[in-house]
C-alpha positions as CSV (number, residue, x, y, z in Angstrom):
1,M,0.0,0.0,0.0
2,R,2.8,2.4,0.9
3,T,4.6,1.7,-2.4
4,R,1.4,2.5,-4.4
5,A,0.8,5.7,-2.5
6,A,4.5,6.7,-2.9
7,A,4.3,6.0,-6.7
8,A,1.1,8.1,-7.0
9,A,2.7,11.0,-5.0
10,L,5.8,10.8,-7.2
11,A,3.7,10.9,-10.4
12,L,1.7,13.9,-9.1
13,V,5.0,15.8,-8.3
14,A,6.5,14.9,-11.7
15,T,3.3,16.1,-13.5
16,A,3.2,19.3,-11.4
17,C,6.9,20.0,-12.0
18,F,7.3,18.9,-15.6
19,G,3.7,18.9,-16.9
20,P,1.9,16.0,-18.6
21,D,3.8,13.6,-20.8
22,P,3.7,15.1,-24.4
23,N,3.9,11.6,-25.9
24,V,0.5,10.5,-24.7
25,N,-3.0,12.0,-24.6
26,E,-5.0,12.5,-21.3
27,R,-6.1,8.8,-21.4
28,G,-2.5,7.5,-21.8
29,E,-2.8,6.6,-25.5
30,G,0.4,7.3,-27.5
31,R,0.5,10.1,-30.0
32,P,1.9,9.0,-33.4
33,E,5.5,9.6,-34.2
34,V,5.8,11.8,-37.4
35,A,8.8,12.4,-39.6
36,V,8.7,14.4,-42.9
37,S,11.4,14.1,-45.5
38,F,11.6,16.6,-48.3
39,P,14.6,18.3,-50.1
40,D,16.1,21.4,-48.4
41,R,16.1,23.1,-51.8
42,V,13.9,22.7,-54.8
43,A,13.6,24.2,-58.2
44,A,10.7,26.5,-59.0
45,S,7.7,24.5,-60.4
46,S,9.4,21.2,-59.8
47,T,7.4,18.3,-58.2
48,P,9.5,16.6,-55.5
49,T,7.9,14.1,-53.1
50,A,7.3,14.7,-49.4
51,R,7.4,11.5,-47.5
52,V,5.4,11.5,-44.2
53,E,6.4,8.5,-42.1
54,V,4.0,7.8,-39.2
55,S,4.7,5.3,-36.4
56,N,2.1,4.1,-33.9
57,P,3.7,3.7,-30.5
58,G,0.4,2.4,-29.0
59,P,-1.2,1.4,-26.9
60,G,-3.9,0.6,-29.3
61,D,-4.3,0.5,-33.1
62,I,-5.0,3.5,-35.3
63,P,-8.0,2.6,-37.5
64,S,-8.1,5.9,-39.5
65,L,-5.2,8.3,-40.2
66,V,-5.6,12.0,-41.0
67,V,-2.8,14.2,-42.5
68,A,-3.4,17.9,-42.7
69,F,-1.3,20.7,-44.1
70,A,-1.6,24.1,-42.3
71,L,0.0,27.5,-42.4
72,V,2.9,28.2,-40.1
73,G,4.7,31.1,-38.6
74,P,8.4,32.0,-38.9
75,G,10.9,29.2,-38.3
76,A,14.0,29.4,-36.1
77,G,16.1,32.5,-37.1
78,Q,13.4,33.8,-39.4
79,T,11.4,37.0,-38.9
80,E,8.9,36.8,-41.7
81,V,6.0,34.3,-42.1
82,P,6.8,32.0,-45.0
83,D,4.5,31.4,-47.9
84,P,2.9,28.0,-47.9
85,L,4.3,25.2,-49.9
86,V,0.8,23.6,-49.9
87,G,-1.8,26.4,-50.1
88,F,-5.6,26.0,-50.1
89,G,-7.4,24.3,-52.9
90,R,-11.1,24.1,-53.7
91,R,-13.7,21.5,-54.5
92,G,-11.4,18.8,-53.2
93,R,-8.5,19.6,-55.5
94,N,-5.3,21.4,-54.8
95,P,-2.9,22.6,-57.5
96,S,0.0,22.1,-55.1
97,I,-0.7,18.4,-54.7
98,V,0.1,16.4,-57.8
99,E,-0.2,12.9,-56.4
100,V,-0.8,11.1,-53.1
101,V,0.2,7.4,-52.5
102,P,-1.6,5.6,-51.2
103,E,-4.8,7.3,-52.4
104,P,-6.7,8.9,-49.6
105,T,-10.3,7.7,-48.9
106,S,-11.4,11.3,-48.6
107,V,-10.1,14.9,-49.1
108,S,-11.4,18.1,-47.5
109,R,-13.1,20.7,-49.7
110,D,-10.1,23.0,-49.4
111,A,-7.8,20.0,-50.3
112,V,-5.4,20.3,-47.4
113,V,-6.8,17.5,-45.1
114,F,-6.4,13.9,-46.3
115,T,-8.0,10.9,-44.6
116,F,-6.8,7.3,-45.0
117,E,-8.8,4.3,-43.8
118,A,-8.2,0.6,-43.9
119,A,-10.2,-1.4,-46.4
120,E,-13.5,-2.6,-44.9
121,G,-12.9,-5.8,-42.9
122,G,-9.1,-5.4,-43.4
123,G,-8.2,-4.7,-39.8
124,P,-6.6,-1.4,-38.5
125,L,-4.8,1.0,-40.8
126,L,-1.9,1.3,-38.5
127,P,-1.5,-1.5,-35.8
128,E,0.3,-0.8,-32.6
129,G,4.0,-0.8,-33.1
130,E,3.8,-0.5,-36.9
131,S,4.8,2.3,-39.3
132,T,3.5,3.6,-42.6
133,T,4.7,6.1,-45.2
134,I,2.4,8.4,-47.2
135,A,3.9,10.1,-50.2
136,F,2.7,13.6,-51.4
137,R,4.2,14.7,-54.7
138,I,4.1,18.5,-54.4
139,R,4.4,21.2,-57.0
140,A,6.8,23.9,-55.8
141,P,5.8,27.5,-56.2
142,V,7.1,29.6,-59.1
143,G,8.6,32.4,-57.0
144,P,11.9,31.9,-55.1
145,G,12.1,32.0,-51.3
146,V,11.4,30.0,-48.1
147,V,8.1,28.1,-48.1
148,A,6.7,26.0,-45.3
149,N,3.7,24.2,-43.8
150,S,3.0,22.3,-40.7
151,V,2.0,18.6,-41.3
152,T,-0.3,17.4,-38.6
153,V,-1.1,13.7,-38.3
154,Y,-3.8,12.2,-36.0
155,D,-6.0,9.2,-35.4
156,G,-9.1,10.0,-37.3
157,T,-11.2,8.3,-34.6
158,D,-9.5,10.2,-31.8
159,P,-8.0,13.7,-32.6
160,S,-6.3,13.9,-29.2
161,R,-3.8,11.4,-30.6
162,V,-2.1,14.1,-32.6
163,R,1.5,15.1,-33.6
164,G,3.0,17.3,-36.2
165,A,6.2,18.3,-38.0
166,R,7.4,21.3,-40.0
167,L,7.8,20.9,-43.7
168,E,10.1,23.7,-45.0
169,T,12.2,24.2,-48.1
170,T,13.8,27.0,-50.2
171,V,12.5,27.4,-53.7
172,Q,15.3,28.4,-56.1
173,S,14.8,30.3,-59.4
174,S,14.9,28.2,-62.5
């Protein structure tokens, strides 16, 4: 009994001093690990591929995965807000997104939110302890300069299981 009480007190002190664990939601479910790979420099109007690797640390499977591109503020050492690499589209199409592999099951009207679900009866999209990679072939802007987005990934059935990464590159003149 004393051991359990001491452990609870220690957990309370740790939370009070350091805050909640950023790797889990309030229910103790792991947030996905997200890594985005993209070239540091791209040619204007080129179509390089952004690879979004998502790992599910668990506990629990992720039955539905959402990937969203959002606007961001200045990065480290920057003073100006960068233009977006992936801007808003309309009617479910985005001129910045050339191709997505695997194909999403749905796309938002502004074409910046992509949902992926397992085939019906096929089990979870991302089982606990597994990883997946989603490839977005992106058309770089015409104008030179730094462009960036945040890439937010979450369990489509539980948005509190969310994590993000910054996608940034420098567009060079042709």
